[in-house]
N, CA, C and O atoms as a CHARMM CRD file, in Angstrom:
* protein
*
  232
    1    1 MET  N    102.38400 114.09000 -55.34400 PROA 1      0.00000
    2    1 MET  CA   101.41800 114.96500 -54.70700 PROA 1      0.00000
    3    1 MET  C    100.02000 114.48800 -55.10700 PROA 1      0.00000
    4    1 MET  O     99.71700 114.32200 -56.28800 PROA 1      0.00000
    5    2 SER  N     99.18300 114.27200 -54.10100 PROA 2      0.00000
    6    2 SER  CA    97.83400 113.77800 -54.37000 PROA 2      0.00000
    7    2 SER  C     96.94200 114.90900 -54.87200 PROA 2      0.00000
    8    2 SER  O     97.30100 116.08500 -54.79900 PROA 2      0.00000
    9    3 ARG  N     95.78700 114.53200 -55.37500 PROA 3      0.00000
   10    3 ARG  CA    94.82600 115.53800 -55.84100 PROA 3      0.00000
   11    3 ARG  C     94.33100 116.40000 -54.68500 PROA 3      0.00000
   12    3 ARG  O     94.02700 117.57800 -54.87300 PROA 3      0.00000
   13    4 THR  N     94.24900 115.82000 -53.49300 PROA 4      0.00000
   14    4 THR  CA    93.83800 116.58100 -52.32900 PROA 4      0.00000
   15    4 THR  C     94.84100 117.68800 -52.03700 PROA 4      0.00000
   16    4 THR  O     94.45400 118.83700 -51.82500 PROA 4      0.00000
   17    5 GLN  N     96.10800 117.35500 -52.02300 PROA 5      0.00000
   18    5 GLN  CA    97.14600 118.35600 -51.77800 PROA 5      0.00000
   19    5 GLN  C     97.19300 119.39000 -52.89100 PROA 5      0.00000
   20    5 GLN  O     97.36300 120.58100 -52.63200 PROA 5      0.00000
   21    6 MET  N     97.04100 118.93400 -54.13000 PROA 6      0.00000
   22    6 MET  CA    97.05600 119.85000 -55.26400 PROA 6      0.00000
   23    6 MET  C     95.87000 120.81100 -55.19200 PROA 6      0.00000
   24    6 MET  O     96.01800 122.00500 -55.45300 PROA 6      0.00000
   25    7 GLY  N     94.70700 120.29400 -54.84100 PROA 7      0.00000
   26    7 GLY  CA    93.52300 121.14700 -54.72000 PROA 7      0.00000
   27    7 GLY  C     93.68200 122.18900 -53.63200 PROA 7      0.00000
   28    7 GLY  O     93.28200 123.34000 -53.80800 PROA 7      0.00000
   29    8 LEU  N     94.26600 121.79300 -52.50300 PROA 8      0.00000
   30    8 LEU  CA    94.50600 122.73700 -51.42500 PROA 8      0.00000
   31    8 LEU  C     95.49900 123.80600 -51.84800 PROA 8      0.00000
   32    8 LEU  O     95.28000 124.98900 -51.58900 PROA 8      0.00000
   33    9 LEU  N     96.57700 123.41200 -52.49000 PROA 9      0.00000
   34    9 LEU  CA    97.58700 124.35500 -52.94700 PROA 9      0.00000
   35    9 LEU  C     97.01100 125.34500 -53.95500 PROA 9      0.00000
   36    9 LEU  O     97.24500 126.54900 -53.84600 PROA 9      0.00000
   37   10 ILE  N     96.27300 124.85200 -54.91700 PROA 10     0.00000
   38   10 ILE  CA    95.67600 125.72500 -55.92200 PROA 10     0.00000
   39   10 ILE  C     94.66300 126.66900 -55.28500 PROA 10     0.00000
   40   10 ILE  O     94.61700 127.85200 -55.62100 PROA 10     0.00000
   41   11 GLY  N     93.85700 126.15300 -54.37500 PROA 11     0.00000
   42   11 GLY  CA    92.87700 127.00300 -53.70400 PROA 11     0.00000
   43   11 GLY  C     93.52500 128.12200 -52.91800 PROA 11     0.00000
   44   11 GLY  O     93.05900 129.26100 -52.95200 PROA 11     0.00000
   45   12 VAL  N     94.60100 127.80400 -52.20700 PROA 12     0.00000
   46   12 VAL  CA    95.30500 128.83200 -51.43100 PROA 12     0.00000
   47   12 VAL  C     95.95400 129.85500 -52.35900 PROA 12     0.00000
   48   12 VAL  O     95.88600 131.05600 -52.09600 PROA 12     0.00000
   49   13 LEU  N     96.57000 129.40100 -53.42200 PROA 13     0.00000
   50   13 LEU  CA    97.19700 130.32900 -54.36000 PROA 13     0.00000
   51   13 LEU  C     96.16800 131.23900 -55.03900 PROA 13     0.00000
   52   13 LEU  O     96.41500 132.43100 -55.22200 PROA 13     0.00000
   53   14 LEU  N     95.01800 130.67500 -55.40900 PROA 14     0.00000
   54   14 LEU  CA    93.97100 131.50000 -55.99900 PROA 14     0.00000
   55   14 LEU  C     93.44100 132.51200 -54.99000 PROA 14     0.00000
   56   14 LEU  O     93.15900 133.65800 -55.34000 PROA 14     0.00000
   57   15 GLY  N     93.30800 132.09100 -53.75800 PROA 15     0.00000
   58   15 GLY  CA    92.86300 133.00600 -52.72300 PROA 15     0.00000
   59   15 GLY  C     93.83000 134.15300 -52.51000 PROA 15     0.00000
   60   15 GLY  O     93.42000 135.30400 -52.35800 PROA 15     0.00000
   61   16 LEU  N     95.12100 133.83400 -52.49800 PROA 16     0.00000
   62   16 LEU  CA    96.12900 134.88000 -52.34600 PROA 16     0.00000
   63   16 LEU  C     96.14000 135.82500 -53.54100 PROA 16     0.00000
   64   16 LEU  O     96.29900 137.03500 -53.38200 PROA 16     0.00000
   65   17 ALA  N     95.97200 135.27300 -54.72300 PROA 17     0.00000
   66   17 ALA  CA    95.96600 136.10500 -55.92200 PROA 17     0.00000
   67   17 ALA  C     94.71000 136.97000 -56.00400 PROA 17     0.00000
   68   17 ALA  O     94.76000 138.08700 -56.52000 PROA 17     0.00000
   69   18 ALA  N     93.58800 136.46300 -55.50000 PROA 18     0.00000
   70   18 ALA  CA    92.32100 137.18300 -55.60300 PROA 18     0.00000
   71   18 ALA  C     92.21400 138.32000 -54.59200 PROA 18     0.00000
   72   18 ALA  O     91.57200 139.33200 -54.87600 PROA 18     0.00000
   73   19 ALA  N     92.81500 138.17900 -53.44500 PROA 19     0.00000
   74   19 ALA  CA    92.63100 139.18000 -52.39800 PROA 19     0.00000
   75   19 ALA  C     93.93400 139.41400 -51.66300 PROA 19     0.00000
   76   19 ALA  O     94.43200 138.51900 -50.98000 PROA 19     0.00000
   77   20 LEU  N     94.48500 140.58900 -51.79300 PROA 20     0.00000
   78   20 LEU  CA    95.75700 140.90000 -51.14300 PROA 20     0.00000
   79   20 LEU  C     95.52600 141.92500 -50.03300 PROA 20     0.00000
   80   20 LEU  O     94.95500 142.99100 -50.26700 PROA 20     0.00000
   81   21 GLY  N     95.97100 141.59400 -48.83600 PROA 21     0.00000
   82   21 GLY  CA    95.97900 142.53000 -47.72400 PROA 21     0.00000
   83   21 GLY  C     94.75100 142.50500 -46.84500 PROA 21     0.00000
   84   21 GLY  O     93.63300 142.36700 -47.34000 PROA 21     0.00000
   85   22 GLY  N     94.94600 142.63900 -45.54100 PROA 22     0.00000
   86   22 GLY  CA    93.87100 142.79200 -44.58200 PROA 22     0.00000
   87   22 GLY  C     93.16000 141.50400 -44.20200 PROA 22     0.00000
   88   22 GLY  O     93.49700 140.41700 -44.67200 PROA 22     0.00000
   89   23 PHE  N     92.15200 141.66400 -43.32600 PROA 23     0.00000
   90   23 PHE  CA    91.39300 140.52000 -42.84400 PROA 23     0.00000
   91   23 PHE  C     90.56100 139.89700 -43.95700 PROA 23     0.00000
   92   23 PHE  O     90.37900 138.68000 -43.98200 PROA 23     0.00000
   93   24 GLY  N     90.05400 140.71300 -44.87500 PROA 24     0.00000
   94   24 GLY  CA    89.27900 140.19000 -46.00100 PROA 24     0.00000
   95   24 GLY  C     90.09500 139.22800 -46.84400 PROA 24     0.00000
   96   24 GLY  O     89.58100 138.21400 -47.31500 PROA 24     0.00000
   97   25 ALA  N     91.36000 139.54700 -47.03200 PROA 25     0.00000
   98   25 ALA  CA    92.24500 138.66600 -47.79700 PROA 25     0.00000
   99   25 ALA  C     92.46200 137.35200 -47.05600 PROA 25     0.00000
  100   25 ALA  O     92.47800 136.28300 -47.66600 PROA 25     0.00000
  101   26 PHE  N     92.62700 137.43600 -45.74800 PROA 26     0.00000
  102   26 PHE  CA    92.80200 136.23500 -44.94900 PROA 26     0.00000
  103   26 PHE  C     91.56600 135.34600 -45.04400 PROA 26     0.00000
  104   26 PHE  O     91.67800 134.13700 -45.25000 PROA 26     0.00000
  105   27 ALA  N     90.38800 135.95000 -44.89400 PROA 27     0.00000
  106   27 ALA  CA    89.13700 135.18500 -44.95600 PROA 27     0.00000
  107   27 ALA  C     88.94900 134.55900 -46.33700 PROA 27     0.00000
  108   27 ALA  O     88.54600 133.40100 -46.44800 PROA 27     0.00000
  109   28 ALA  N     89.24000 135.32200 -47.38200 PROA 28     0.00000
  110   28 ALA  CA    89.10000 134.79800 -48.74400 PROA 28     0.00000
  111   28 ALA  C     90.06300 133.63500 -48.97300 PROA 28     0.00000
  112   28 ALA  O     89.70000 132.64600 -49.61100 PROA 28     0.00000
  113   29 THR  N     91.28200 133.74500 -48.45800 PROA 29     0.00000
  114   29 THR  CA    92.26100 132.67400 -48.60800 PROA 29     0.00000
  115   29 THR  C     91.80900 131.40600 -47.90600 PROA 29     0.00000
  116   29 THR  O     91.99200 130.30800 -48.43200 PROA 29     0.00000
  117   30 VAL  N     91.22000 131.54400 -46.72100 PROA 30     0.00000
  118   30 VAL  CA    90.70100 130.38000 -46.00400 PROA 30     0.00000
  119   30 VAL  C     89.56900 129.72900 -46.78800 PROA 30     0.00000
  120   30 VAL  O     89.51600 128.50300 -46.89600 PROA 30     0.00000
  121   31 VAL  N     88.66200 130.53800 -47.33800 PROA 31     0.00000
  122   31 VAL  CA    87.53200 130.00100 -48.10000 PROA 31     0.00000
  123   31 VAL  C     88.02300 129.29200 -49.36200 PROA 31     0.00000
  124   31 VAL  O     87.58600 128.17900 -49.65500 PROA 31     0.00000
  125   32 PHE  N     88.92200 129.92500 -50.10600 PROA 32     0.00000
  126   32 PHE  CA    89.45300 129.30200 -51.31800 PROA 32     0.00000
  127   32 PHE  C     90.24700 128.03900 -50.98700 PROA 32     0.00000
  128   32 PHE  O     90.15300 127.04100 -51.70200 PROA 32     0.00000
  129   33 GLY  N     91.01700 128.07900 -49.92100 PROA 33     0.00000
  130   33 GLY  CA    91.78600 126.89800 -49.51300 PROA 33     0.00000
  131   33 GLY  C     90.88400 125.73700 -49.13300 PROA 33     0.00000
  132   33 GLY  O     91.12700 124.59700 -49.52700 PROA 33     0.00000
  133   34 ALA  N     89.84100 126.02800 -48.36600 PROA 34     0.00000
  134   34 ALA  CA    88.90000 124.98000 -47.95800 PROA 34     0.00000
  135   34 ALA  C     88.16500 124.40600 -49.16700 PROA 34     0.00000
  136   34 ALA  O     87.94400 123.19800 -49.25000 PROA 34     0.00000
  137   35 THR  N     87.79200 125.27200 -50.09500 PROA 35     0.00000
  138   35 THR  CA    87.11800 124.81300 -51.31100 PROA 35     0.00000
  139   35 THR  C     88.03800 123.91300 -52.12700 PROA 35     0.00000
  140   35 THR  O     87.62100 122.85700 -52.60300 PROA 35     0.00000
  141   36 GLY  N     89.27800 124.33200 -52.28500 PROA 36     0.00000
  142   36 GLY  CA    90.25100 123.51400 -53.01400 PROA 36     0.00000
  143   36 GLY  C     90.48700 122.18000 -52.34300 PROA 36     0.00000
  144   36 GLY  O     90.61400 121.15700 -53.01500 PROA 36     0.00000
  145   37 LEU  N     90.54600 122.18200 -51.02300 PROA 37     0.00000
  146   37 LEU  CA    90.72800 120.93500 -50.27600 PROA 37     0.00000
  147   37 LEU  C     89.55100 119.99200 -50.48700 PROA 37     0.00000
  148   37 LEU  O     89.74900 118.80100 -50.72500 PROA 37     0.00000
  149   38 LEU  N     88.33900 120.50700 -50.40300 PROA 38     0.00000
  150   38 LEU  CA    87.15100 119.67400 -50.59300 PROA 38     0.00000
  151   38 LEU  C     87.07700 119.09800 -52.00200 PROA 38     0.00000
  152   38 LEU  O     86.74500 117.92500 -52.17500 PROA 38     0.00000
  153   39 VAL  N     87.38000 119.90400 -53.00200 PROA 39     0.00000
  154   39 VAL  CA    87.36500 119.42300 -54.38400 PROA 39     0.00000
  155   39 VAL  C     88.42700 118.34000 -54.56800 PROA 39     0.00000
  156   39 VAL  O     88.16500 117.31200 -55.19200 PROA 39     0.00000
  157   40 GLY  N     89.61000 118.56700 -54.03400 PROA 40     0.00000
  158   40 GLY  CA    90.67600 117.57200 -54.14200 PROA 40     0.00000
  159   40 GLY  C     90.32000 116.27300 -53.45800 PROA 40     0.00000
  160   40 GLY  O     90.57400 115.20000 -54.00600 PROA 40     0.00000
  161   41 ARG  N     89.73300 116.34300 -52.26600 PROA 41     0.00000
  162   41 ARG  CA    89.33400 115.11700 -51.54900 PROA 41     0.00000
  163   41 ARG  C     88.23800 114.38800 -52.31400 PROA 41     0.00000
  164   41 ARG  O     88.22700 113.15700 -52.34400 PROA 41     0.00000
  165   42 TYR  N     87.31000 115.12400 -52.93700 PROA 42     0.00000
  166   42 TYR  CA    86.25700 114.49000 -53.72800 PROA 42     0.00000
  167   42 TYR  C     86.87200 113.77100 -54.93100 PROA 42     0.00000
  168   42 TYR  O     86.48800 112.64100 -55.23600 PROA 42     0.00000
  169   43 LEU  N     87.81400 114.41000 -55.61100 PROA 43     0.00000
  170   43 LEU  CA    88.45400 113.79700 -56.77200 PROA 43     0.00000
  171   43 LEU  C     89.29200 112.58800 -56.38800 PROA 43     0.00000
  172   43 LEU  O     89.43700 111.66400 -57.18900 PROA 43     0.00000
  173   44 ASP  N     89.84900 112.57400 -55.17800 PROA 44     0.00000
  174   44 ASP  CA    90.60300 111.41800 -54.68100 PROA 44     0.00000
  175   44 ASP  C     89.68600 110.29500 -54.21000 PROA 44     0.00000
  176   44 ASP  O     90.15100 109.18900 -53.93700 PROA 44     0.00000
  177   45 GLY  N     88.39400 110.57000 -54.11300 PROA 45     0.00000
  178   45 GLY  CA    87.45800 109.55600 -53.63900 PROA 45     0.00000
  179   45 GLY  C     87.41800 109.44000 -52.12900 PROA 45     0.00000
  180   45 GLY  O     86.92400 108.44200 -51.60400 PROA 45     0.00000
  181   46 LYS  N     87.92000 110.42400 -51.42700 PROA 46     0.00000
  182   46 LYS  CA    87.95700 110.39600 -49.96800 PROA 46     0.00000
  183   46 LYS  C     86.82600 111.21400 -49.34200 PROA 46     0.00000
  184   46 LYS  O     86.75400 111.34800 -48.12100 PROA 46     0.00000
  185   47 LEU  N     85.94800 111.75900 -50.18000 PROA 47     0.00000
  186   47 LEU  CA    84.83100 112.55800 -49.69000 PROA 47     0.00000
  187   47 LEU  C     83.57000 112.07900 -50.39600 PROA 47     0.00000
  188   47 LEU  O     83.47800 112.14100 -51.62200 PROA 47     0.00000
  189   48 ASP  N     82.60100 111.60300 -49.62600 PROA 48     0.00000
  190   48 ASP  CA    81.34800 111.09200 -50.17500 PROA 48     0.00000
  191   48 ASP  C     80.25600 112.13300 -49.97400 PROA 48     0.00000
  192   48 ASP  O     79.84900 112.41000 -48.84600 PROA 48     0.00000
  193   49 LEU  N     79.78700 112.70400 -51.06900 PROA 49     0.00000
  194   49 LEU  CA    78.77300 113.74900 -50.99700 PROA 49     0.00000
  195   49 LEU  C     77.35500 113.22100 -51.14500 PROA 49     0.00000
  196   49 LEU  O     76.40800 114.00600 -51.14600 PROA 49     0.00000
  197   50 SER  N     77.18700 111.91000 -51.27000 PROA 50     0.00000
  198   50 SER  CA    75.85900 111.35400 -51.50100 PROA 50     0.00000
  199   50 SER  C     74.91000 111.63200 -50.34200 PROA 50     0.00000
  200   50 SER  O     73.70300 111.75300 -50.55200 PROA 50     0.00000
  201   51 GLN  N     75.42900 111.73600 -49.13400 PROA 51     0.00000
  202   51 GLN  CA    74.56200 112.00600 -47.99200 PROA 51     0.00000
  203   51 GLN  C     73.98600 113.42000 -48.03500 PROA 51     0.00000
  204   51 GLN  O     72.94800 113.68400 -47.42900 PROA 51     0.00000
  205   52 PHE  N     74.64700 114.32100 -48.74100 PROA 52     0.00000
  206   52 PHE  CA    74.17600 115.70400 -48.82900 PROA 52     0.00000
  207   52 PHE  C     73.23400 115.93200 -50.00500 PROA 52     0.00000
  208   52 PHE  O     72.40400 116.83900 -49.96100 PROA 52     0.00000
  209   53 VAL  N     73.34900 115.12400 -51.05300 PROA 53     0.00000
  210   53 VAL  CA    72.51000 115.29300 -52.23000 PROA 53     0.00000
  211   53 VAL  C     71.33800 114.31600 -52.24800 PROA 53     0.00000
  212   53 VAL  O     70.53400 114.34200 -53.18000 PROA 53     0.00000
  213   54 GLY  N     71.22600 113.46100 -51.24200 PROA 54     0.00000
  214   54 GLY  CA    70.08300 112.58100 -51.11300 PROA 54     0.00000
  215   54 GLY  C     70.18100 111.27800 -51.86400 PROA 54     0.00000
  216   54 GLY  O     69.17500 110.58300 -52.00500 PROA 54     0.00000
  217   55 ARG  N     71.34900 110.91900 -52.35300 PROA 55     0.00000
  218   55 ARG  CA    71.51700 109.65900 -53.07300 PROA 55     0.00000
  219   55 ARG  C     72.21100 108.65500 -52.17000 PROA 55     0.00000
  220   55 ARG  O     73.24100 108.94700 -51.56200 PROA 55     0.00000
  221   56 ASP  N     71.63000 107.47400 -52.09500 PROA 56     0.00000
  222   56 ASP  CA    72.23100 106.39700 -51.31300 PROA 56     0.00000
  223   56 ASP  C     72.84500 105.36900 -52.26400 PROA 56     0.00000
  224   56 ASP  O     72.33800 105.14200 -53.36200 PROA 56     0.00000
  225   57 ARG  N     73.91600 104.76800 -51.83700 PROA 57     0.00000
  226   57 ARG  CA    74.58700 103.75900 -52.66100 PROA 57     0.00000
  227   57 ARG  C     74.02900 102.37200 -52.47200 PROA 57     0.00000
  228   57 ARG  O     74.31600 101.48400 -53.27500 PROA 57     0.00000
  229   58 GLY  N     73.26400 102.16100 -51.46500 PROA 58     0.00000
  230   58 GLY  CA    72.83500 100.79600 -51.24000 PROA 58     0.00000
  231   58 GLY  C     71.47600 100.77200 -50.72700 PROA 58     0.00000
  232   58 GLY  O     70.93100  99.69800 -50.47200 PROA 58     0.00000
């Protein structure tokens, strides 16, 4: 299991644990899942954030 998949899984589980029931829980789960996915992709090196923070590599 890659870090991207692990990050997504952890984010979804945290979202489910943090908010149970209703539309608010669904929205929170989506936000936590997306956050976990982004963190996992960054740790795998598949997401380059330099364009957002103003740093260029070359």
